[in-house]
Steps between C-alpha positions, in 0.01 A plus 500: 500500500783740580606521135151616402443755776570864436795621703337833578351525851131551556402852600268539799351817359469654160443876559337697225689799368433819689466846347808715495552851632237737634400815323545775756446806280515819709610329818877570474437872453280522810744293705796716395304810595429361846866415554616843380262679738591287801871565442433866590390414855852465650588845363206669675567301817858629502386859443251467783770368732732790408226750585443323829871528588505869408202567726676319784807721459289818509343367818841493661514121497271481804242295308494265206356740248142391550356764269359849499235450768744406778773742388263796510437424865863585568524805273164677508393690811217312668385807693678417825686765693873574476542317173428163652446236227667711229761342270826348577708818510265735690674422823821632341321816387543417136394763245128453417580549133721191513219307664258610231748388235518160668123488513483566125752222440299262715186584308678445169650167610172381642323592176763302310436200724131531425567530125727194504238298687232606252726404210556155653126459546437603141752242376343224709148592388608497135678166546187353657292619206751359250502164680122488458543571128768229475271250673219582257734456202616162632144380550403617151802323349422174677137523389609540137740204530227279646259605226760432229563154643128429496467617139805297398354188655177559310691546176707185557214279608217437258172461693401137510124472469484124478724228634689278263365148496857377535508643853153393614632181645762474773824461304713558809341231713250727674151364553329821386495648149769759438481844347729622228845566654580867544820696456758394757363147536754217517451224243664194358571584136550243228800583285482432129601140445837453341547225244599178670456645852233462764250775578641728768300709748657790689371741763416844359309814588211639295586853386214570261148369429357555151160427352218310665305180481640242261734762353674579826880512483776564752849637513717325758853572616767271631589655838859381481755729328706369210874432499572873467268586791243654264127462577359156428355417160133574426267261317156507339263236636153366445270355769631148442858613552460613861390341826432733790706437814284550812623765743447273803509128565203508737156372397638310200376143446721206587628301203431125517810281506609416148371825345712631214587867557721782379718629785781750545824329587656641823751787466405558135228677302435206271200265516523127427267202489471310825290241681336566837624255763321655796400821678623628837268655759603854400406427137854452373511242222743208488587453134705271281628701201542340162861448397633532856851352505464355849270200484196525728584855613204697637502880502281726712340796316271774632140426402441820302795411274344164409264557205259281309654331201391692189311297244 
């Protein structure tokens, strides 16, 4: 048997191709704008800190430059007698004109602090608004992508009004009638018979469904890459060329001992003729493959990979 088995390993999954990049028209511009605005924040923070330090120096270093409101308490006469509560140099009989000049400077610095804070707030408000715009753009883009996928699926899949008679019976060993296989379904595909060779069945994935009823046709793809690691070969197939592989092994009927079946040989993606020798409690089939080199060898195969022998 080993000389007839494909050397390629069996894949556990055969993922369909996914769409490529995302169209994000307008998003980079909004994002760059947000970043440019937020980069200005450290500059205003530094200016605000400088104004705070300057206020502290005018205050004689007695306080941490807490702003105009507290500084005015030290500089402006609060109405008490003998200059009590007046600015930092009153006790030294400093010239009132100098005190007024300091007061003007404090007012100017405090106004700058207020302006810087308002500028920071304006930047943050604008950034918040731009983030909302960016979110809306992203949602719109994703909606368009989803809609395009839906339209593409409709274009690729021809609506099937009636079920092909070739799929009305359970070709995969299921007790219930089966519907036409859809895109992405795993199937055993019969390769075109070569002169002097036996018919070979391989596991493939349906990539396209065309037509309906008795005229239904499929396009299937070998999931295994070729020698150059290129995508596997695609084939055209009719209803008689494919057998659907059930997704699960549960609820499938038990084959009587001696039943002739078509089963996938372990660690390959090739199906061969075999005889059922028994069934385990979990549904796994014990099979004897035709042409097995070791006499009397039994091989265990998952139930869903054991298909009815095509007529």
